N, C-alpha and C positions, 0 to 999 in steps of 0.2 A: 674364546669367551664371546658370548653374545653382546654386541655393542649396546650401551645404554642409550636412552633417548637423547641425553646431552651429547654423547659421542656422535650420533647421527646428525643432530641439528647443527652442531658446531664443527663438523668435520672440515669445513673449508678454512677454519682459522689457521691451522698449522700450515696450510698451503698458500696462505694469502700472499706471501712475498713472491711466490712464483706463478701466480695466476696470470693468464694471458689477458689482453685487453678485453674488458667486459663487453658482451654483446647479448642482447636479449630478443631474439627473433623466434617466433613460433614456440617450441617447447624449451628453448634454451633459457637458463635461469636469469632472473633479474637479481643481481647481487647487491644487497644492501648491508652496509657496515654498521655495526653497533658497538657501543661501550656497554658492558654488562651492569646497567643500573636500572632501577625500577621505572624510570620515565620512558624507557624503551618499549613499554607495554603494547602500544598499537602494533608494532612490528611483530612482537611475540604472539599476540592474539590473532593477528591476521594470518600468520603461518599455521598456528596450531588449531585454530577453529575453522580453517578452510575458507576464510573470507577471500583471500587472494585466489585460491584455486577455483572458487565459484565464479570468478570473473575470467577464468581461462588463463591465469597467470601463474608462472612457476617462480616463486620468490624464494631466494636463498639468503638466509640470515648469516652473516659472517662476523664473528667476534674479533674485536681488536683490543689491545691492552690500553689504549688511550685514544682520546679524541683526535690527537695529532696524527696518529696512524690512520684513522679513518679518513681524515682530510688528505693525507698523502696518497692513499689508495684511490681517492677520487681524482686527484691531479694526474696520477699515472694511468687512469682509465681502467683500473682493475675492478672497480665497483661502480654501480649506477647511482648511488646516493647514500645518505645516512639516515639512521633512525632517530627519533626523539631521544634527548639525553646527550647527544653529541655537542660538546661545548661550542656555543655560538661564536666565541672569540677565535677559537681555532679554525672554524669554518671561514670566518671573516678574513683571517690572515691568509688562508688559502686563496680566497677570492681576490685579495689585493695582489698576491703574487701571480695569479693567473686570472686576469679580468674576464668575466663572462663564464666562470667555472660552474656556477650552481644557481639554483632557485630554491627558496624556502617554501615548503609546503605545509609545515606545522611547527609551532614553537611551544616551549614549556614556560608558562608564567608561574612564578613563585613569589611569595611574600610571607607575612606573619600568619596568614590564614592557609595558604597553599604551601605547606611547609616542605622545604627542601634544604636550604642552606642554613647553617647554624654554627655557633661556637659552643664547644663541649669541653667540660673539665672532668677530672676524677671526682667520684662521688663525695669524698671527704676533703676536697680541695678548699683552701681558705679563700680562693678567688670568688668574688660575688658579682663582679661586673667586668666587662671588657676592659675598662679603664684601669683595672688592677693588674694588668699583664705587662706593665712597664718592666723592662729588663728580663722578661721571662722568655722561655723557648716555646714557640707556637708552631704546631704542625699545620700543614695544608695539603690538600690533594695535589697530585702531580700536574704539571703543565702551567703555561703562562697565565691562563685565565684564573686558576685557583690561587696561585701565588700573588698575583697582582691584586686580586680582590681581598685576600687576607690582609695585605699591607694597607689597603685603602680603609678597611673597617677599623684596623688598629689606629691608624692616623686620625681618623674621624673621632676616635675616643681618646685622643691625646697621647697615644702610645707611639713613640717614634724610635724607641731603642729595643724593641723586642727582636728576637732572632727567629726568622721564619724559615722553616725547613720543609722540604717536600717529602711526602711519605704516602705510599699507596693507601687509599681510603680504607681498605680492608684491614689495615694494621693500626688504625687510629685508636680503637678501644684498648687494644693490648698495650700500646705505647703509653697511654694515659695511666692505665692500671699499674704499669711497671714503674711509673714515675719518670719516664724518659722525656715526657713533654709536660708542660704546665697547662696547655690548652690546645685545641685543634680547631681550625676553620675546616668544616667538613660538610658533607651532604648526607641526607638520609639514604639508607637506614642506620647510619652510625649512631645517632642519638637514641633511636629506638632499641637497637641491639645492645648498647651499653646499659640502658635503663633496665631491660629485661634480665640482663646478667647481674644487675646490682653493682656495676662497676663505675658508671659515669652518670652525670646529670647535665642537662642542657642549660647553658648560660643564657643564650638568647637565640631566637629563631628569626628568619626573615631579615638577616643583617644586610644583605645587598640592597634590598628595597629601601631600607631605612637609611643606610649610610652612603651608598653609592648613587642612589636615585633620589634620595631626599624625602621619601614618604613611605611609611610602613605598609601602606596599601598599594603602592606602585607595583605593577607587574614586572618582574625581572625575567626576561626571556633568555635564560642562561644556556638553554639547549635547544637544538633545532633539528627537524627532519628535513632532508633536502633531496633533490634529484639533480643530476648533472645536466648542464645545458647540452652537452653532446648527446646524451640519451634522448632529451626532448627533440633535438634536431634530427637525429638519425632514425629514430623510431617513434614518431609523434603519437601514433595511435596507441601503441603499447604503453608509452609513458603516461598518456592521458588516462588510460584504464587503471594503471597502477595508482596514480594520484587519487582517483575516485575510490578505489578499493581501500586505500590507506585511510581516507576520510570515513569510510564505513567502519573500519577497525577502531578508529577514534570514537565514533559514536557508540560502538558496542562497549568499549571501556567505560565511557561515561554512564551508560545505562546499567552496567553490570559490574560495579567496582569490586564487590567482594569476590565474585567468580573470576574476575580479571586477575586477581592476585595469585591465583593458582598457576598462572602461566609464567610467573617469575622463575619457578623451578625449571631447571634445565637451561636457562639462558643467563641467569645470574647466580651469585653465591648465596642468595637469600633463601633460607630454608622455609619449610611450611609454617612453623610456629611464628617466625618473624614476619612472614608475608601477611599474616592476619593482622599484624599491628602496624606495619609500615605505612606512613601517609602516602597517598597517591598524588602524583603530579597533576597540574592542570594542563590543558591542551588548547591551543588557539590555532585553528586552521587558517590557511592563507586568505580565505574569503571572509574571515570573521574579525580581522584586525580593525579596531577603531582608530580614529585619528590620534586619540590619546595613547593607545597601545603603541602605535608607530613612534610617537614622540618619545615614549619611555625607552623603547628598543633603541632608538637613535641616540638617546642620552647615554645608554650603556656603551654603545660603540664609540661615542665621542670621548668617554672617559679614557679608553685605551689609546685613542689618537692623541689626546692631551698629554698622556704620559709617555708618548713616543714608543709605545708597544706596537701600535699600528704605524707604518711609515707615512700614512696619509689618512685623511678622513674617508669614511665609507658610508654611503647613503643606504639606509635599510630598505626604503620603499621599492626601489628598482629590483631588489633581490627577491621580492615576494612573487611567487608563481602566479600566473594568470591563466585561467582555463582557456 
């Protein structure tokens, strides 16, 4: 059988565990790990629209089942960095375990306007606000970032006795429709997919900005694109060209949001009909962070340190890439 575009683009995923230490010289690929979510668009666009190729770069997008797996592959030297959408807390934990591991080249701000994070319930659920979830079973995406944030939002709404269970985000709508969960803390496109199917409704969006950061307008930088410090050190010219090309891909997404959505197919499970409806993430490049942005990013990291998820505090500013 002729391989599909997805087969070709994601062929490296099945072999990820056995990849040799990544190296990107001349025509050898720059391996970038991604979690299959919409916020990874700059990588997808850069590959499919030839933005990287135009800069003489051979960029290989490698799919992983979780942000933790992306971080682990960076630690082992099997990939050169992560795409947007990779959980910032997972990357921070990797940095704390391996100081000097990475630099952030772009991050995803979200809040009630740039919709990503949300609480969702079944369409006919009697639950009208997050505070109604006392004693209920609440699903969250997999990984320490998702579970911790779900618990924080519940606690901020006076709910201390809900049972939080991890479940792949792709299963959230079905679990709500089947009555297996009373609500989910989830990420788009879950809310959009459930609405289009007539199965769920969104309870509240931008919950991390509101309850973890203290302002509905605060930018929550929950996902980040990075490059490894070893890549920057061993191949500085190639790495610099890659970062510049990634910025061009971000710019293309910003200027062409509707056409950008077509590049979700083949990299994510988001089909064409859903892609037209799903909200697009925001993107903040390393040289666009304001002092306020950094403060909010730091506050997010500090929440994990205060809860002992991080073994110690981690400063955001030194992690930002500098050209």
